[in-house]
Every structure is written in structure tokens, then in C-alpha cells.
C-alpha positions as CSV (number, residue, x, y, z in Angstrom):
1,M,0.0,-0.1,0.0
2,I,2.7,2.4,1.0
3,H,4.7,1.5,-2.3
4,K,1.6,2.2,-4.4
5,L,1.2,5.5,-2.6
6,I,4.7,6.5,-3.2
7,S,4.6,5.5,-6.9
8,Y,1.3,7.5,-7.3
9,L,2.7,10.6,-5.6
10,T,6.0,10.3,-7.9
11,Y,4.4,9.5,-11.3
12,G,0.7,9.8,-11.0
13,N,-1.3,7.3,-13.0
14,R,0.4,8.2,-16.4
15,F,3.7,6.8,-17.6
16,Y,5.6,7.9,-20.7
17,S,8.4,6.6,-22.7
18,V,10.3,7.9,-25.7
19,E,12.5,5.9,-28.1
20,Q,15.1,8.0,-29.9
21,T,16.1,6.0,-33.1
22,Q,17.3,6.8,-36.6
23,A,16.1,5.8,-40.1
24,N,17.7,7.0,-43.4
25,G,19.6,9.6,-41.6
26,D,16.6,11.2,-39.9
27,I,16.0,11.1,-36.1
28,I,12.7,9.5,-35.2
29,Y,11.1,9.9,-31.7
30,N,8.5,7.0,-31.0
31,G,6.6,7.8,-27.9
32,I,3.9,6.0,-25.8
33,G,1.7,7.0,-22.8
34,L,0.4,4.4,-20.5
35,T,-2.4,4.7,-17.8
36,K,-2.7,2.5,-14.9
37,N,-6.2,1.7,-13.5
38,K,-6.0,-0.6,-10.4
39,S,-4.1,-3.7,-11.9
40,Q,-4.8,-2.8,-15.5
41,V,-2.5,-1.0,-17.9
42,N,-3.8,0.7,-21.1
43,I,-2.3,2.6,-23.8
44,E,-3.6,6.2,-23.6
45,D,-1.5,7.8,-26.4
46,S,1.1,6.8,-29.0
47,F,3.0,9.2,-31.2
48,Q,6.0,9.5,-33.6
49,C,7.7,12.8,-34.1
50,H,10.7,14.1,-35.9
51,D,11.5,17.0,-33.6
52,L,12.1,17.0,-30.0
53,D,10.0,20.2,-29.6
54,Q,7.1,18.2,-30.9
55,V,7.6,15.4,-28.3
56,S,7.4,18.0,-25.4
57,K,4.0,18.9,-26.7
58,C,2.9,15.3,-26.7
59,I,4.0,14.8,-23.2
60,P,2.4,16.7,-20.3
61,K,4.8,18.9,-18.4
62,G,6.1,17.4,-15.2
63,K,5.6,13.7,-16.2
64,A,8.3,11.2,-15.9
65,V,9.8,9.9,-19.2
66,F,11.8,6.8,-19.8
67,L,14.3,7.3,-22.6
68,V,15.3,4.4,-24.8
69,I,18.5,5.4,-26.8
70,N,18.5,3.3,-30.0
71,N,20.4,5.1,-32.6
72,E,23.7,4.6,-34.3
73,F,25.8,5.7,-31.3
74,V,24.7,2.6,-29.4
75,I,26.5,-0.7,-30.1
76,T,25.1,-4.1,-29.1
77,K,27.1,-7.3,-29.1
78,K,26.3,-10.9,-28.3
79,V,28.4,-12.8,-25.7
80,E,28.2,-16.5,-25.2
81,S,29.5,-17.3,-21.8
82,N,28.7,-19.2,-18.5
83,T,29.5,-16.2,-16.3
84,T,26.9,-13.7,-15.3
85,E,29.2,-11.0,-14.0
86,T,28.3,-7.7,-15.7
87,L,31.8,-6.3,-16.0
88,K,33.3,-9.4,-17.3
89,L,30.7,-9.8,-20.0
90,V,31.4,-6.2,-21.1
91,H,35.1,-6.9,-21.3
92,Q,34.5,-9.9,-23.3
93,A,32.3,-8.0,-25.6
94,F,34.5,-5.0,-25.9
95,P,38.0,-5.8,-24.7
96,N,39.7,-2.6,-25.8
97,I,37.3,0.1,-24.7
98,K,38.0,2.7,-22.0
99,I,35.1,1.6,-19.6
100,D,35.1,4.9,-17.9
101,E,34.0,6.7,-21.0
102,F,30.9,4.6,-21.7
103,Y,27.6,3.7,-20.3
104,Y,26.8,0.0,-20.6
105,E,23.8,-2.3,-20.1
106,V,23.7,-6.1,-20.0
107,L,21.0,-8.5,-20.6
108,N,21.9,-11.6,-18.7
109,Q,20.4,-14.9,-19.9
110,D,21.6,-18.6,-19.4
111,T,24.5,-18.8,-21.7
112,V,23.7,-16.1,-24.3
113,H,24.2,-12.4,-23.2
114,F,23.9,-9.1,-24.9
115,V,25.9,-6.0,-24.1
116,S,24.9,-2.5,-25.2
117,I,27.3,0.4,-24.8
118,C,27.2,4.2,-25.6
119,R,29.5,7.0,-25.0
120,K,28.7,9.1,-21.8
121,A,29.3,12.3,-23.5
122,H,26.5,11.5,-26.1
123,V,24.0,10.3,-23.5
124,D,24.7,13.2,-21.4
125,D,24.1,15.7,-24.2
126,L,20.8,13.8,-25.0
127,L,19.7,14.2,-21.3
128,K,20.5,17.9,-21.4
129,D,18.5,18.3,-24.6
130,Y,15.5,16.6,-23.2
131,E,15.8,18.6,-20.0
132,S,15.9,21.9,-22.0
133,N,12.7,20.9,-23.7
134,A,10.9,20.5,-20.4
135,L,11.1,16.6,-20.5
136,S,11.9,15.0,-17.3
137,V,13.9,11.8,-18.1
138,V,14.1,9.6,-15.0
139,D,15.7,6.5,-16.5
140,F,17.1,5.3,-19.8
141,S,18.1,2.2,-21.6
142,L,20.5,1.4,-24.6
143,G,19.7,-0.4,-27.8
144,N,16.9,-3.1,-28.1
145,L,17.6,-4.9,-24.8
146,M,14.3,-3.7,-23.0
147,V,12.3,-6.1,-25.4
148,A,13.5,-8.9,-23.2
149,S,10.7,-8.1,-20.7
150,L,8.1,-8.9,-23.3
151,A,9.7,-11.8,-25.0
152,G,7.8,-14.4,-22.9
153,F,4.5,-12.8,-23.8
154,I,5.0,-12.8,-27.5
155,S,4.3,-16.0,-29.3
156,E,6.3,-15.4,-32.4
157,D,9.9,-16.4,-32.6
158,S,11.0,-13.3,-34.5
159,I,10.4,-10.0,-32.9
160,H,10.6,-6.8,-35.0
161,T,11.5,-3.5,-33.2
162,S,11.9,-0.1,-34.9
163,N,15.5,-0.9,-36.3
164,A,16.1,-4.5,-35.7
165,V,14.9,-8.1,-35.7
166,L,15.3,-10.3,-32.6
167,T,15.1,-14.2,-32.6
168,K,14.0,-16.2,-29.6
169,V,15.0,-19.6,-28.4
170,H,13.0,-21.0,-25.4
171,H,11.6,-17.5,-24.6
172,Q,15.1,-16.0,-24.5
173,I,16.7,-13.6,-27.0
174,H,19.1,-15.4,-29.1
175,T,20.1,-12.8,-31.9
176,I,19.8,-9.1,-32.4
177,A,20.2,-8.0,-36.0
178,I,20.0,-4.3,-36.9
179,Q,18.2,-3.7,-40.1
180,S,17.5,-0.4,-42.0
181,N,14.1,-1.4,-43.4
182,V,12.0,-3.1,-40.9
183,V,8.4,-4.3,-41.9
184,D,5.5,-3.2,-39.7
185,V,4.3,-6.1,-37.5
186,N,1.6,-6.1,-34.9
187,Y,1.9,-8.3,-31.8
188,E,-0.5,-9.2,-29.0
189,V,0.8,-8.9,-25.6
190,N,-1.7,-9.9,-22.9
191,D,-4.7,-8.9,-24.9
192,T,-2.9,-5.5,-25.9
193,S,-2.1,-4.9,-29.4
194,L,1.4,-3.4,-30.1
195,N,3.1,-2.7,-33.4
196,N,6.8,-3.0,-33.7
197,N,7.5,0.7,-33.1
198,Q,5.7,0.4,-29.8
199,L,7.6,-2.6,-28.3
200,L,10.5,-0.7,-26.8
201,T,8.6,2.2,-25.5
202,F,5.9,-0.1,-23.9
203,S,8.5,-2.2,-22.2
204,A,10.2,0.9,-20.9
205,A,7.1,2.7,-19.8
206,L,5.8,-0.7,-18.1
207,S,9.3,-0.7,-16.1
208,L,8.2,2.7,-14.5
209,I,5.0,1.1,-13.4
210,T,6.5,-2.1,-12.1
211,T,9.7,-0.4,-10.9
212,S,11.9,-3.3,-12.3
213,K,14.2,-3.8,-15.4
214,P,15.5,-7.1,-16.8
215,L,18.9,-5.5,-17.3
216,Q,22.0,-4.7,-15.4
217,S,23.7,-1.4,-16.0
218,A,26.5,0.7,-14.9
219,F,24.7,4.1,-14.8
220,D,22.7,3.4,-11.5
221,S,24.1,6.6,-9.9
222,T,23.1,8.7,-13.0
223,Q,19.7,7.1,-13.0
224,Q,19.4,7.8,-9.3
225,N,20.3,11.3,-9.9
226,L,17.7,11.8,-12.7
227,L,15.1,10.3,-10.4
228,T,16.0,12.4,-7.4
229,N,15.9,15.7,-9.5
230,F,12.5,14.8,-10.8
231,K,11.3,14.0,-7.2
232,E,12.5,17.3,-6.1
233,K,10.7,19.1,-8.8
234,Q,7.6,17.1,-8.3
235,F,7.8,17.9,-4.5
236,F,8.2,21.6,-5.2
237,T,5.4,21.6,-7.8
238,Q,3.1,19.5,-5.5
239,F,4.0,21.7,-2.6
240,I,3.1,24.8,-4.5
241,K,-0.2,23.2,-5.6
242,I,-1.1,22.0,-2.2
243,G,0.1,25.2,-0.5
244,L,-1.9,27.3,-2.9
245,S,-5.0,24.9,-2.5
246,F,-4.7,25.1,1.2
247,L,-4.4,28.8,1.1
248,F,-7.4,29.0,-1.3
249,V,-9.5,26.7,1.1
250,L,-8.3,28.8,4.1
251,L,-9.3,32.0,2.4
252,L,-12.6,30.5,1.4
253,V,-13.4,29.4,4.9
254,N,-12.3,32.8,6.2
255,F,-14.5,34.5,3.7
256,F,-17.5,32.4,4.7
257,L,-16.9,32.9,8.4
258,F,-16.3,36.6,7.9
259,N,-19.3,37.0,5.8
260,N,-21.4,35.1,8.4
261,Y,-20.2,37.1,11.3
262,Y,-20.4,40.3,9.2
263,D,-24.0,39.7,8.6
264,K,-24.6,38.8,12.2
265,V,-22.7,42.0,13.2
266,N,-24.9,44.0,10.8
267,E,-28.1,42.5,12.3
268,L,-26.8,43.4,15.7
269,K,-26.1,47.0,14.6
270,E,-29.5,47.3,13.3
271,T,-31.1,45.9,16.3
272,A,-28.9,48.3,18.4
273,Q,-30.0,51.2,16.4
274,V,-33.7,50.2,16.9
275,L,-33.2,49.7,20.6
276,N,-31.3,53.0,21.0
277,A,-34.3,54.7,19.1
278,S,-36.8,52.9,21.2
279,K,-34.7,53.9,24.3
280,T,-34.8,57.6,23.1
281,K,-38.4,57.4,22.7
282,V,-39.0,55.8,26.0
283,V,-36.7,58.4,27.7
284,D,-38.7,61.2,26.0
285,L,-42.1,59.6,26.9
286,N,-40.8,59.1,30.5
287,G,-39.8,62.8,30.7
288,S,-43.3,63.8,29.2
289,V,-45.0,61.5,31.7
290,L,-43.0,62.9,34.6
291,K,-43.8,66.5,33.6
292,M,-47.5,65.8,33.3
293,Q,-47.4,63.8,36.5
294,K,-45.8,66.7,38.3
295,M,-48.3,69.1,36.8
296,V,-51.1,67.0,37.9
297,E,-49.7,66.6,41.3
298,D,-49.2,70.4,41.5
299,I,-52.8,70.9,40.6
300,L,-54.1,68.3,42.8
301,K,-52.0,69.7,45.7
302,S,-53.3,73.1,44.9
303,N,-56.9,71.9,44.7
304,A,-56.5,69.9,47.9
305,S,-55.0,72.7,49.9
306,Q,-57.0,75.7,48.6
307,S,-60.2,74.6,46.9
308,S,-61.5,72.9,50.0
309,F,-61.0,76.3,52.0
310,Y,-62.6,78.5,49.2
311,S,-65.4,76.0,48.7
312,N,-66.2,75.8,52.4
313,A,-66.3,79.6,52.8
314,I,-68.6,79.9,49.8
315,I,-70.9,77.2,50.8
316,T,-71.1,78.6,54.5
317,S,-72.0,82.0,53.2
318,L,-74.5,80.6,50.6
319,P,-78.1,81.9,51.3
320,G,-80.6,79.1,51.6
321,E,-82.8,80.5,48.6
322,I,-79.9,80.1,46.2
323,I,-79.2,76.8,44.5
324,L,-75.6,76.3,43.2
325,S,-75.2,74.2,39.9
326,E,-71.4,74.7,39.5
327,L,-68.4,75.5,41.7
328,N,-65.3,75.1,39.6
329,Y,-61.9,76.1,40.9
330,Q,-59.3,77.1,38.3
331,P,-61.4,75.9,35.4
332,L,-59.9,74.6,32.1
333,L,-59.4,77.2,29.3
334,K,-59.2,74.6,26.6
335,K,-59.8,71.0,26.2
336,I,-56.9,68.7,27.2
337,K,-54.9,67.4,24.1
338,A,-52.1,64.9,23.9
339,S,-48.6,66.5,23.8
340,K,-49.9,69.9,24.7
341,P,-49.9,71.6,28.0
342,I,-52.9,71.9,30.1
343,E,-54.2,75.4,30.3
344,H,-56.5,76.6,33.1
345,D,-57.6,79.9,34.7
346,I,-55.3,80.5,37.5
347,N,-56.7,81.9,40.9
348,V,-60.3,81.8,39.4
349,L,-63.2,80.1,40.9
350,V,-66.6,80.0,38.8
351,V,-69.8,79.9,40.6
352,S,-73.1,79.3,38.8
353,G,-76.6,78.6,40.0
354,T,-80.2,79.8,40.4
355,S,-81.9,82.1,42.9
356,L,-85.5,82.5,44.0
357,K,-84.8,86.2,44.6
358,S,-82.5,88.2,42.5
359,V,-81.6,90.5,45.4
360,L,-80.2,87.7,47.3
361,V,-77.6,87.1,44.6
362,S,-76.5,90.7,44.8
363,E,-76.3,90.6,48.6
364,W,-74.3,87.3,48.6
365,I,-71.8,88.8,46.1
366,S,-71.5,91.8,48.4
367,E,-70.9,89.5,51.3
368,L,-68.3,87.5,49.4
369,E,-66.4,90.7,48.4
370,A,-65.8,91.2,52.1
371,F,-63.6,88.1,52.2
372,D,-60.0,89.1,52.4
373,W,-58.9,86.3,49.9
374,I,-61.1,87.5,47.2
375,D,-59.6,90.2,45.0
376,H,-62.7,90.9,43.1
377,I,-65.8,89.3,41.5
378,E,-66.6,89.3,37.8
379,I,-70.4,88.9,36.8
380,V,-70.5,86.6,33.8
381,N,-74.1,86.2,33.4
382,F,-77.3,87.2,35.2
383,D,-80.8,86.3,33.9
384,D,-84.1,86.2,35.0
385,T,-85.5,82.9,33.8
386,S,-89.0,83.6,35.4
387,K,-90.8,85.9,37.6
388,S,-89.9,83.7,40.7
389,S,-86.3,82.7,39.8
390,S,-83.1,83.9,38.1
391,S,-79.8,82.3,36.9
392,F,-76.5,83.6,37.5
393,S,-72.8,82.9,36.9
394,F,-69.8,84.8,38.1
395,K,-66.1,84.6,38.6
396,I,-64.3,85.0,41.8
397,H,-60.7,86.3,41.3
398,I,-58.8,85.0,44.2
399,Q,-55.6,86.7,45.5
400,D,-52.2,85.1,44.7
401,D,-52.0,81.7,46.6
402,A,-48.5,82.7,47.7
403,K,-50.1,85.5,49.8
404,N,-52.5,83.2,51.6
């Protein structure tokens, strides 16, 4: 499980391989793209280009590439020997080369072995060219040796690649013959149809999936450096993507939280404004009520303290033949209206009634004028309603309460 996870984080689910070969003096790039879905491998794309810039357009940026170098700079020889030691097989195949100047790769079999070599300078230049074209090479192979991984799955005894014909004996490669004109041949490999130009690239891309090669080589350190550089780039790219995604999610969450709290704050502000307005109205109403209450209390106090004294004096002096219909202390001047002050006639007492004898009213008024708390009396109305009675109304203007 951990191995699958590491593989997915490194390569994803798409694997690419490019074979650089040559035909009639022209460089040819055969490419293939494989996808892995659970335990099934499918060919997603296959292409052939004549320019490295076109190759970079066929392979997504940042994807790992297995390079198969299969051109005129690669030499492959057959060695028949019982030894399986890689270095000894190289020396048997190429006894006079300066081993430090070459990359070599060996296909070990029972007694028939194959050794492919290529100058380091040429391979390093190719790797730089691929890197400058944004192609991330993580491994490479020399010549036609990678076909060995598919030899057991191909029923035919002769296997055609892009520039050679390989023969098999007992599922092992027996001969490799370079040919300039190779016919197009299709092969069935585990229900997958492959033509001869796809065999090497399919084998190489498949090795990225299985993380295994049927070959021994002397460029493990170079391959490890390529893979390390690729992983570092992938880590940086993934880190940037994950970092930006995390930052975006964080900003998005922050936006929703801020928006949510911003709406709540606005609601609270609106509620606070309504409450403040209501509070102001309550304070104003409370002030008005207190003013009216004080006014009423003042009136009631005044009425309670003075009206009883005035009323008692008037009733005591009232002749028996006079009947009172009104005795109003400090009467209202206007009707009481909301939000308007109460207006009443200050220090005035209104007396109305009927008398059986008109003269009695005059005598009573004269008697009242003798009271020291009465300033003067104003006759408002005096009518004879019949021969035996008369109605009257007068105002008693009282001296200022402060003096009494």
C-alpha cells in the first residue's frame, strides 16, 4: 500500500516513454503513454515525431519519461559465456574500450548474453536536450534490450522493433540483427495490441509501473540522480499546488466565516439602532409623563389645599334660597390634548346657579367681596328665567395663593 502511494505521488497514473532512433539519416522519436487503473494497464497515447519540440507537446509537463536510446551511437554485441558478472561480460564483448567513457547495459540470460554500450558524452548531451525541452527523463536504456521483458509474452519467434529483428529460443533472446528497413508487424501482448515501433517504449514505460528492469547497468548513480531531481521538482510543484490549494481553502473558509459574522454584526447593529431609538423614545415619553405627573400633582395639591377652603367659605355664606349648579376652581381654558400643556384659569373660581330672589344674589356677592382672599368678583351672566327665579354665573378672582 505504501509502495503504491509513493509510486502515485511520484508518477501519478500516467507513464511515458520515448525511443530515440534513426532511419535513413533522420532522427525519429517514438513515444507512448500508459495509464494504470488498479491492476490494468492501457495505452492512452502513441505518437511519432521528428523533432524534440514536438515530443514535449505530446507529453504533459512534469511527467516522468523513460528514454530508450536506440540510434547509431549505441553498439550491441552478443556474448556466449557461462559467467553472469556484468563487468566481465562487458570486457568480453568490448575488450579494448575505456570503460569509464561509456555507459553500458547487459541482458543476462543462461548462456547467451547481450551487451549495449554508448559514450557517456553522447548520453549526457541527450539528457540535457530533453531537460531543456521540459522533458523529465528519470531513466534510460540502450539499444533493443528492453524487449526482453516482453519476450515471454510474444508467441512469435521473431520480434521486430523499430530498427532490428530479434530471434527467440526458449523464450530468450538469441540474436539481435540491426536492419535499415523493418516491416510493420503487430503483436498481441496480454490482450494488448502493439506494433513493432511500440515494443521498446511499451517495455520501458511498463518498467516505470513495475519499478523493475530485466537489465544490469553501470549507470545506476546517473539514473538515481535523474530520479532524485525529478522527485525534487515534483515535490516543489506538489508543495506549491497543495500550498495554494490550502491557502485558497483557508481564504474561502475565512471568507464564509467573515461573511457570516459580518451579517450577524450588521443584524446586531440594526437591532442596536432600533433599541437606541426605542430607548430615546422611552426616555422622551418618560420625561413627558414625569412633567405631566408633576403638573397633575401640583394641580391636585393646589386643589386639595385651597379649593376645600374656598369651597367651604362659599358654601357657608350661601343663602338658603340660592341653589348652586357649578363650583369650579381654576377651570380649564381649553380641552386637554395629547402632547400639549394643560391650560386653566389661575386663581379663578367659577360659581353658577339659580336664585329664587334676584336681590339675594347681589347681597351674597357683596358679602363674598368682604372676604380678604377675594380680589374681585366678575359677573359673567345674570338672567331672570322667570318671575320667581333667576340664573347667574360669576367668577371669583382670588388673590395670589402665595399671599395666603
